[in-house]
VMD Tcl script that draws the C-alpha trace (Angstrom):
set ca {
  {-19.41 -16.73 -73.52}
  {-19.40 -20.20 -75.13}
  {-19.16 -18.62 -78.59}
  {-16.23 -16.44 -77.42}
  {-14.34 -19.44 -76.01}
  {-14.93 -21.38 -79.23}
  {-13.57 -18.46 -81.21}
  {-10.45 -18.32 -78.95}
  {-9.83 -22.03 -79.43}
  {-10.22 -21.74 -83.24}
  {-7.84 -18.81 -83.47}
  {-5.13 -19.90 -80.98}
  {-5.40 -23.65 -80.93}
  {-5.73 -26.17 -78.09}
  {-3.01 -24.57 -75.90}
  {-4.98 -21.28 -75.71}
  {-5.00 -19.68 -72.25}
  {-7.77 -17.25 -71.20}
  {-6.18 -14.32 -69.36}
  {-9.17 -12.08 -68.71}
  {-12.92 -11.83 -69.42}
  {-15.48 -9.09 -68.95}
  {-19.10 -8.41 -69.96}
  {-20.68 -5.02 -70.64}
  {-23.74 -3.44 -72.29}
  {-23.46 -1.73 -75.67}
  {-25.99 0.27 -77.71}
  {-29.59 1.07 -76.91}
  {-31.09 4.22 -75.43}
  {-30.50 4.90 -71.77}
  {-29.70 1.22 -71.32}
  {-32.90 0.09 -73.02}
  {-32.35 -2.33 -75.89}
  {-28.59 -2.59 -75.22}
  {-26.79 -5.81 -76.14}
  {-24.44 -7.74 -73.88}
  {-20.92 -7.87 -75.23}
  {-18.37 -10.45 -73.97}
  {-14.69 -9.51 -74.20}
  {-12.08 -12.25 -73.81}
  {-8.32 -11.69 -73.61}
  {-6.33 -14.85 -74.43}
  {-2.99 -16.10 -75.66}
  {-1.03 -19.26 -76.41}
  {0.10 -21.10 -73.28}
  {3.79 -21.32 -74.30}
  {3.94 -17.65 -75.18}
  {2.19 -16.59 -72.00}
  {4.52 -18.65 -69.80}
  {7.58 -17.32 -71.66}
  {6.35 -13.73 -71.32}
  {5.85 -14.16 -67.57}
  {9.32 -15.65 -67.12}
  {10.90 -12.83 -69.13}
  {9.04 -10.27 -67.02}
  {10.68 -11.68 -63.87}
  {14.41 -10.71 -63.73}
  {15.24 -13.43 -61.24}
  {14.24 -16.18 -63.66}
  {15.09 -14.44 -66.94}
  {18.35 -16.37 -67.38}
  {16.58 -19.65 -66.82}
  {13.83 -18.65 -69.24}
  {16.32 -18.16 -72.10}
  {18.43 -21.35 -72.24}
  {21.10 -21.65 -74.93}
  {19.90 -25.08 -75.74}
  {16.80 -27.09 -75.02}
  {17.23 -29.07 -71.83}
  {17.04 -32.81 -71.94}
  {13.96 -34.19 -70.20}
  {14.71 -37.17 -67.98}
  {12.54 -39.21 -65.66}
  {13.39 -39.05 -61.96}
  {14.47 -42.16 -60.16}
  {11.56 -43.54 -58.02}
  {14.03 -44.18 -55.20}
  {14.78 -40.43 -55.05}
  {11.04 -39.71 -54.57}
  {10.90 -42.18 -51.71}
  {13.99 -40.67 -50.07}
  {12.57 -37.16 -50.36}
  {9.22 -38.28 -48.89}
  {10.98 -39.91 -45.96}
  {12.96 -36.76 -45.33}
  {9.83 -34.61 -45.31}
  {8.04 -37.03 -42.99}
  {11.01 -37.12 -40.62}
  {11.30 -33.34 -40.60}
  {7.58 -32.96 -39.95}
  {7.64 -35.58 -37.20}
  {10.60 -33.86 -35.50}
  {8.92 -30.46 -35.67}
  {5.66 -31.87 -34.32}
  {7.45 -33.58 -31.44}
  {9.25 -30.33 -30.57}
  {5.97 -28.36 -30.55}
  {4.24 -30.97 -28.38}
  {7.15 -30.97 -25.93}
  {7.02 -27.18 -25.64}
  {3.27 -27.27 -25.02}
  {3.66 -29.95 -22.34}
  {6.39 -27.91 -20.61}
  {4.21 -24.81 -20.58}
  {1.25 -26.77 -19.25}
  {3.37 -28.28 -16.47}
  {4.75 -24.85 -15.52}
  {1.23 -23.45 -15.35}
  {0.08 -26.35 -13.19}
  {2.80 -25.87 -10.56}
  {2.82 -22.07 -10.65}
  {1.79 -20.77 -7.19}
  {-1.32 -18.65 -6.96}
  {-0.26 -15.03 -6.34}
  {-0.99 -13.80 -2.84}
  {-2.09 -10.38 -4.03}
  {-3.85 -9.16 -7.14}
  {-1.67 -6.62 -8.93}
  {-4.35 -5.50 -11.36}
  {-5.59 -2.06 -10.31}
  {-8.91 -2.33 -8.53}
  {-11.71 -0.06 -9.57}
  {-13.06 2.27 -6.85}
  {-16.29 0.28 -6.59}
  {-14.37 -2.99 -6.23}
  {-12.05 -1.47 -3.62}
  {-15.01 -0.18 -1.62}
  {-16.65 -3.60 -1.83}
  {-13.44 -5.25 -0.57}
  {-13.30 -2.86 2.39}
  {-16.94 -3.51 3.21}
  {-16.39 -7.27 3.04}
  {-13.44 -6.92 5.42}
  {-15.60 -4.93 7.83}
  {-18.36 -7.55 7.62}
  {-15.87 -10.35 8.37}
  {-14.58 -8.40 11.37}
  {-18.14 -7.81 12.61}
  {-19.06 -11.48 12.19}
  {-15.95 -12.49 14.11}
  {-16.91 -10.16 16.94}
  {-20.48 -11.43 16.96}
  {-19.28 -15.03 17.20}
  {-17.10 -14.03 20.14}
  {-19.99 -12.24 21.81}
  {-22.18 -15.33 21.52}
  {-19.60 -17.26 23.54}
  {-19.03 -14.41 26.00}
  {-20.71 -13.75 29.31}
  {-20.66 -10.06 28.35}
  {-22.77 -10.59 25.20}
  {-25.37 -7.80 24.78}
  {-28.21 -10.31 25.14}
  {-27.04 -11.10 28.68}
  {-26.48 -7.48 29.78}
  {-28.83 -4.73 30.89}
  {-29.63 -2.33 28.06}
  {-27.58 0.60 29.39}
  {-24.47 -1.52 29.93}
  {-25.05 -3.34 26.67}
  {-24.81 -0.02 24.81}
  {-21.42 0.71 26.36}
  {-20.20 -2.77 25.47}
  {-21.33 -2.30 21.86}
  {-19.43 1.01 21.74}
  {-16.24 -0.68 22.94}
  {-16.52 -3.31 20.21}
  {-17.24 -0.66 17.54}
  {-14.16 1.28 18.70}
  {-12.09 -1.90 18.13}
  {-11.26 -2.50 21.77}
  {-9.93 -6.06 22.09}
  {-12.86 -8.40 22.76}
  {-11.18 -9.94 25.82}
  {-10.53 -6.50 27.31}
  {-14.10 -5.34 26.58}
  {-15.44 -8.47 28.30}
  {-13.25 -7.91 31.34}
  {-14.20 -4.24 31.71}
  {-17.95 -4.79 31.34}
  {-18.03 -7.78 33.70}
  {-16.19 -5.76 36.37}
  {-18.67 -2.90 35.99}
  {-21.62 -5.30 36.22}
  {-20.30 -6.60 39.51}
  {-19.64 -3.10 40.87}
  {-22.92 -1.33 40.06}
  {-26.25 -1.81 41.73}
  {-29.22 -3.16 39.82}
  {-30.62 0.35 39.56}
  {-27.37 1.86 38.21}
  {-27.04 -0.92 35.65}
  {-30.11 0.52 33.94}
  {-28.86 4.11 34.16}
  {-27.01 5.16 30.98}
  {-24.98 7.93 32.63}
  {-23.97 5.71 35.56}
  {-22.84 2.95 33.17}
  {-20.90 5.41 31.03}
  {-18.98 6.81 34.01}
  {-18.28 3.38 35.47}
  {-17.01 1.96 32.19}
  {-14.86 5.03 31.55}
  {-13.31 4.80 35.02}
  {-12.56 1.13 34.53}
  {-11.03 1.78 31.10}
  {-8.83 4.52 32.54}
  {-7.33 2.05 35.01}
  {-5.82 0.16 32.07}
  {-3.88 3.22 30.85}
  {-0.55 3.88 32.60}
  {0.48 7.54 32.38}
  {3.70 9.48 32.79}
  {3.41 11.64 35.90}
  {6.57 13.59 34.97}
  {4.76 14.99 31.94}
  {2.77 17.32 34.19}
  {4.80 17.50 37.41}
  {8.19 18.62 35.94}
  {10.30 17.27 38.77}
  {14.07 18.04 38.76}
  {16.37 15.29 37.59}
  {18.35 13.18 40.04}
  {21.69 13.69 38.29}
  {21.40 17.48 38.15}
  {21.47 17.62 34.34}
  {18.82 19.46 32.38}
  {15.80 17.25 31.80}
  {16.73 15.66 28.48}
  {13.88 14.33 26.34}
  {14.33 12.49 23.02}
  {11.55 11.84 20.53}
  {11.85 8.88 18.16}
  {9.45 7.12 15.82}
  {8.55 6.19 12.25}
  {8.50 8.72 9.45}
  {5.49 10.98 9.06}
  {4.07 10.74 12.59}
  {4.70 14.41 13.44}
  {7.81 14.33 15.63}
  {9.16 17.75 14.60}
  {5.82 19.48 15.10}
  {5.38 17.74 18.44}
  {8.82 18.77 19.68}
  {8.07 22.37 18.71}
  {4.84 22.19 20.72}
  {6.72 20.81 23.72}
  {9.33 23.56 23.49}
  {6.64 26.23 23.40}
  {4.71 24.62 26.26}
  {7.76 24.34 28.52}
  {8.83 27.93 27.86}
  {5.55 29.81 27.71}
  {3.38 27.84 30.10}
  {5.92 26.45 32.60}
  {8.50 29.25 32.31}
  {11.42 26.87 31.69}
  {14.66 27.59 29.88}
  {14.57 25.33 26.82}
  {17.10 24.27 24.15}
  {16.61 22.18 21.02}
  {18.98 19.63 19.48}
  {18.20 18.06 16.12}
  {19.74 14.89 14.72}
  {17.50 15.03 11.64}
  {20.01 15.99 8.96}
  {18.63 13.46 6.45}
  {15.26 14.94 5.60}
  {15.26 17.89 3.20}
  {14.51 21.19 4.97}
  {14.01 19.43 8.34}
  {16.65 21.61 10.03}
  {15.18 24.76 8.46}
  {11.72 23.82 9.71}
  {12.89 23.35 13.29}
  {15.09 26.47 13.09}
  {12.00 28.45 12.11}
  {10.11 27.08 15.12}
  {13.08 27.81 17.40}
  {13.28 31.40 16.15}
  {9.57 32.00 16.72}
  {9.62 30.47 20.21}
  {12.93 32.11 21.08}
  {15.04 29.08 22.01}
  {18.52 28.02 20.78}
  {18.91 25.21 18.24}
  {21.96 22.94 17.92}
  {22.44 20.73 14.85}
  {24.26 17.41 15.34}
  {25.26 15.14 12.47}
  {27.53 12.66 14.31}
  {27.38 10.98 17.75}
  {30.71 12.54 18.70}
  {29.13 16.00 18.45}
  {26.30 15.35 20.90}
  {28.25 15.88 24.09}
  {29.44 19.29 22.93}
  {25.87 20.30 22.13}
  {24.71 19.10 25.57}
  {27.51 21.07 27.24}
  {26.21 24.20 25.53}
  {22.79 23.53 27.10}
  {23.89 23.15 30.74}
  {22.19 26.37 31.76}
  {18.81 25.16 30.49}
  {16.04 23.40 32.38}
  {14.86 21.21 29.47}
  {16.68 19.87 26.40}
  {14.56 18.42 23.62}
  {16.19 16.13 21.04}
  {14.56 15.69 17.65}
  {15.56 12.61 15.64}
  {15.12 11.63 12.01}
  {12.18 9.41 11.20}
  {13.17 5.79 10.85}
  {11.33 2.99 9.11}
  {10.63 0.32 11.69}
  {11.95 -2.22 9.17}
  {15.31 -0.50 8.65}
  {17.49 -2.28 11.21}
  {20.63 -0.43 10.14}
  {19.10 3.00 10.73}
  {17.64 1.85 14.06}
  {21.10 0.73 15.17}
  {22.47 4.12 14.14}
  {19.71 5.84 16.13}
  {20.57 3.74 19.16}
  {24.20 4.93 18.89}
  {23.09 8.59 18.97}
  {20.87 8.00 22.01}
  {23.61 6.14 23.87}
  {25.80 9.22 23.43}
  {23.03 11.65 24.49}
  {21.88 9.64 27.55}
  {18.39 11.21 27.64}
  {16.28 10.88 30.77}
  {13.21 10.08 28.68}
  {12.76 8.49 25.27}
  {9.26 8.97 23.85}
  {8.07 6.79 20.98}
  {5.83 8.96 18.79}
  {3.02 7.06 17.06}
  {0.18 8.25 14.85}
  {-3.29 7.35 16.10}
  {-4.46 7.10 12.48}
  {-2.56 3.82 11.99}
  {-3.99 0.35 12.42}
  {-3.20 -1.73 15.48}
  {-1.02 -4.04 13.42}
  {1.15 -1.14 12.20}
  {1.38 0.38 15.68}
  {2.40 -2.89 17.30}
  {5.01 -3.52 14.61}
  {6.50 -0.10 15.33}
  {6.52 -0.81 19.07}
  {8.25 -4.13 18.52}
  {10.87 -2.80 16.10}
  {11.73 0.27 18.15}
  {12.08 -1.86 21.28}
  {15.72 -2.39 20.32}
  {16.11 1.31 21.12}
  {15.43 2.20 24.75}
  {11.89 3.59 24.90}
  {9.83 4.16 28.03}
  {6.98 6.46 26.98}
  {4.44 6.84 24.15}
  {3.07 9.96 22.49}
  {-0.05 9.54 20.36}
  {-0.39 12.21 17.66}
  {-3.22 13.21 15.31}
  {-6.09 12.24 17.60}
  {-8.22 14.66 15.58}
  {-7.72 12.44 12.51}
  {-8.30 9.07 14.18}
  {-11.30 6.96 13.20}
  {-11.32 4.69 16.26}
  {-9.53 4.92 19.60}
  {-9.80 1.40 20.96}
  {-6.57 0.38 19.23}
  {-4.68 2.96 21.32}
  {-5.91 1.26 24.48}
  {-4.91 -2.13 23.08}
  {-1.41 -0.88 22.20}
  {-0.87 0.69 25.62}
  {-1.82 -2.60 27.24}
  {0.65 -4.60 25.14}
  {3.54 -2.13 24.85}
  {4.32 -1.86 28.57}
  {5.04 1.87 28.23}
  {3.47 4.94 29.83}
  {1.40 7.49 27.95}
  {3.09 10.90 28.14}
  {1.36 13.25 25.68}
  {-1.32 13.36 23.01}
  {-1.74 15.88 20.21}
  {-5.06 16.90 18.70}
  {-3.95 19.04 15.76}
  {-0.99 20.78 14.10}
  {-1.20 24.22 15.71}
  {1.93 25.30 17.58}
  {2.04 25.76 20.57}
  {-1.53 24.58 21.13}
  {-3.23 21.20 20.65}
  {-0.92 19.18 22.87}
  {-1.69 17.92 26.38}
  {-0.34 15.44 28.92}
  {-1.82 11.97 28.61}
  {-5.01 11.71 30.65}
  {-6.51 8.22 31.05}
  {-9.99 9.57 31.75}
  {-9.83 11.74 28.63}
  {-8.68 8.92 26.36}
  {-11.23 6.56 27.90}
  {-13.94 9.09 26.99}
  {-12.73 9.09 23.38}
  {-12.90 5.30 23.35}
  {-16.50 5.53 24.53}
  {-17.45 7.81 21.65}
  {-16.79 11.34 22.88}
  {-15.48 13.79 20.31}
  {-11.90 15.06 20.61}
  {-13.05 18.51 21.76}
  {-15.97 17.22 23.82}
  {-15.89 17.09 27.64}
  {-18.14 15.15 29.98}
  {-18.00 15.35 33.76}
  {-16.73 12.28 35.60}
}
mol new
graphics top color blue
foreach p $ca { graphics top sphere $p radius 0.5 }
foreach p [lrange $ca 0 end-1] q [lrange $ca 1 end] { graphics top cylinder $p $q radius 0.2 }
display resetview
C-alpha cells in the first residue's frame, strides 16, 4: 500500500486525492502461491472537486464562473456578530425547551389520579379484584361480629349456624343481630341447641320483617266500583312485560276474572307485538296508548272487565325527564295499585337507587323477579325494610303463565336461610 501511495503522489503531485482502494489475490493455484495486488483509484484534488460540482446541477452554475472570484478576508467583527447571533438563538431555543418541560412536569404533578382504571383487566386480574372485594366484605362483617352480642362465639352452635347463614346471604348486620337476639330470648335452652327449632324460629322472625300485599291473593272488589287497575313500572330489563303476561293469565285462568291489557310501551322495538302475542294466546283484549289523553278512552273500553293491567316502558332510574313523563301517564290512568318491578339479581345499591328514583312516581308495592337467578336473598329483605312498600308478587322463571306467586314472607325467609327456590320445608 505504501508503494502504491508513493506512486500516486509521483504521478499526480502533492494535491493527489485517493478515491478508492481495494486488495485482492492474483495468480497461484487454487489460491496457493497467489500474490496480493493493491489497486488504488486517485485523481488531482482540483479536478475531483470540479467534477463533483459539475455532477451536481444545483451548483453547476457556481462551479463554472466567468471569471475567477476575488478572495478577500472576512472582517473579524462579522465573525463576532455571527457568533453572538448563534449563541442568542441557541440560548432562546434552550430556554423555550426548558419552559415546555417545566410546564409538562407541573401539569403532571397536579393531574388528579383517575378514580377508575380504563385499561382492560385480564380475566385473572378481574377475578382477583372480585375476590379481594369479597374478602374486604367478610373482614368487615367479622369485625362487626366481634363487637356484637350475636357473634357466633357467644351463641349456641345451632343458632350460630343460622346467624352465619344470614351474614352469608348479605342480610344487614344490624338486622341479623336483632333477629338472632330475639330468637335467643324466645327459645328454651334445649331448643337453642336444636338445629330444626332454630331454623323455624329464625325464619318466623325474619318473616315478621316482610310486609305483604293481602290484595294480591284476596282479590277484593274496589271501593270506587272501577275494574281493579294495576300498573307495573320499573327499570329496563327487569321483566315487566313477561310479568304482566303472567298476571293476566293467572287472573283469567286461575281466578276466572275478565282481564284487559293496556300498554304504554311504544318506545321499545317489538314491545307491542310481544304483548299482543301474549294477549292473543291468553285470549284477552289489548289496547295501545301512546299519549296520556288516550288513556281514559282505553279505560272506558275496559269497564266490563274485572282487572285492567297496565304495562309501561322501562325507564332508567336516572332519566328524570322520562320519569316525569311516566308520572303524567299514571296520573291520567289513576291505577289502584302501582307495583315497582325489581330484579333480584341486582345488588342492594342498585335496588335502593331504583327505589329512591321511582319514589317520585307513586308506588306502593314491590314485585321481585328472577328469584331463580339470584345469588343471595338477604338484600331483598334489606330493601323491603328500607323501601316502606309491601311485597306483592315474586317470579321464579320466565314461563307464562307459571312461575309467579303472591309474596309469602315465610317463603322468602326460607330462601334467605338457604333453601332452594323450588325447595319447601314445613314451618
